[in-house]
N, C-alpha and C positions, 0 to 999 in steps of 0.2 A: 717754795714754789708749789708744793702739794696743797698748801692752804688755798692758793688761788684756783687751782684746778678743782678742788673740792667745792669752792664757791660757784664755779661755772656749772659743775655737775648738779649742785643743789638748786641754784637760782636761774640757771639757763641763760637766755639772751640778755637779760638785764645785767647780770654779773659780767657776762662776756663784754657787753658794750662799755661798761665802766672800766674794766681792767684794760681793754685795748686802748681806750681813751687815755688812761693813766700812762700806759707804755709809750704812747706817742707824745705824751707831755713830759717825757724824760724821767719818769719814775723807774726805779730799778726792777723792771718786769721783763722777762725774756719772751719776745714775740715768737721765737722758734719753738717754744713750748705752748704758750697760750693760744696762738692761732690754730695750729694743728689740732689741739685738744678741743677747741671750740668747734672746728669742723667735724671732729669725731662725734661729739655730743649731739650736734645738729643732725648728723646722719643717723645716729642711733634712735633719736626722737622723731625721725622722719620730717624734720624741718626743712623747708625749701632752701637749696644751696644759694640761689640768687638773693633771697631775703637775708640770709646770714652774711653774705658777702657785702651787700649794700650797707647793712647795719655796721659792719666792721669798718668800711670805708668812711662812713659818716663819723664814727667814733674816732678814727684816725685823724680826720680833718679837724675835728673839734680839739683833740689833744694837741696836735701840732700847731693849731691856731693859738692856743694858750701860750705855748712856748715861743712862738713867733712874736706874739704881742709883748711878752716879757723882754725878748731880745730887742724889740723896737724901742721900748722905753728905758731900757737900762742894760742892754746886752753886754756891751764892752766891759763895764764895771763888774757885772755879775760873772762873766766868763773869767775875768782876772781873779775874782774871789774864789771861784771854783778851782782854778789852777793852784792857788796858794793853799787852799784847804785840803784839796785832794790832788796831790802831785801826779798821781797815775793818770788823771784825766787830761793832763796837758797834751799827751800824744794825740788823743782823739780830737781835742779842740783844735790843735794846730793842723791836723790832717783835714778837718772840716774847712778851716780857713783857706788852706792851700788849694783844696778841691774847688771851693767857691771862687777864689781868685782866678783859677785856671779856666774854669768852665762856666762861671756866672750862674744864671738861672738853671741851666741844665744840671748843675751840681746838686740842686735840690731834689730833682728826680732820681739821679744816679745814686745820691747819698742815701736814699731810702733802703738800698739793698746792701750797703757796705757796713759791716760791724764797726763800732766806735763812731764813725762819721755820722751814721743815721741818728745817733743820740743827740748830737750837737748841731746838726745842720740848720735846724729851725732857729736856734738862738743866733747863729752866725748870719743867716738870711735876714732876720729881724734887725740885728744890730747894724747890718749893711743897708737897711732901709730899702730892701728889694720890694718893688711894686707888689702890693697885696694880690692883685689879680694874677700876675705872673707867678707869684709864690704858690698860691692855692691851686692854680692850673697844673703846674709841674708836680706839686705834692700829690694831687689827686691821681696823676698818672703813675707815679712811683708807688704810692700806697696801694693802688688797684693791682698793679703787677705783683707786688710782694704778698698782699693778702690773698689774692687769687691762688697763687702758688701754694702757700702754706695751709690755708683753709681747705683748698681743693684736695691737697694730699691727705689731710686729716679726715676729710669727708669721705674720700675713697677708701682709706685704710681702716676707718672706724676704730675698732678696739686695738688695732696695731699702730695707732698714731705715734707712739714713742719712736717708731722706726724713723720718722721724719727728722727728729732732733739728732738721732744717732748718725744718720746719713749726712745731715747738714754739717755736723761737727767734723765728719770725716772728709767731706768733699767741698766745703765752703770755698776753698781757694780756687776750685774749678768752676763752681757755680757763679761766683761774683763776676768773672770776666764775661760769662755767657749772658748774665743779666745786663751788664753794661753795654755789650755789643747789641743786644736786642733793643734796649732803650735808645741807644744812639741811632740805630736803624729806623726806629719809629720817628724820632725827631728829624733826621735828615729827610725821610720820606715826606713828612709834613711840610718841611721847608721847600722841597723839590716841587711838590704839588702846588704850593702857594705861588712859587715863582713862575711855574708853568702857566698857571691861570692868569 
């Protein structure tokens, strides 16, 4: 992981964009390290926070779009191969399917902040042929919430960005329900306003 943070430190926003895109495309990259570090480097270099955030959201949408497309054209077969080749992945894949079956499109948004599920939700949504407009809308919401939090913390903490991953590891079981409740609140509020009008 230090190799990736070195790349961001050395090449700045270009490296950050590519690494975040790869993370959302299911490459084994930890967003809990990359996003806060990206925020810290941007802050130290006096790069505008909104610029970094928007760039990270675009990278996330491109990355998840790649995975969604793979899922659309061969997701079920690919997921079965992943399960057979990497038995430990079965729990995450099954959790993503269960979440998707229970909550439909909203699972795409919620899945962005849940470990394991966030890795496979794009493949699951693609293989389920979820409408692309719906998929990318919900993904954009989830990615925005997640990236704002982690990049924002890194941006604020600057050189102390590693505190984010330490606290995340310690309190993730408390943070996840807060995220889910917040996202559910946003969704229900949107539905309520739509019905009211």
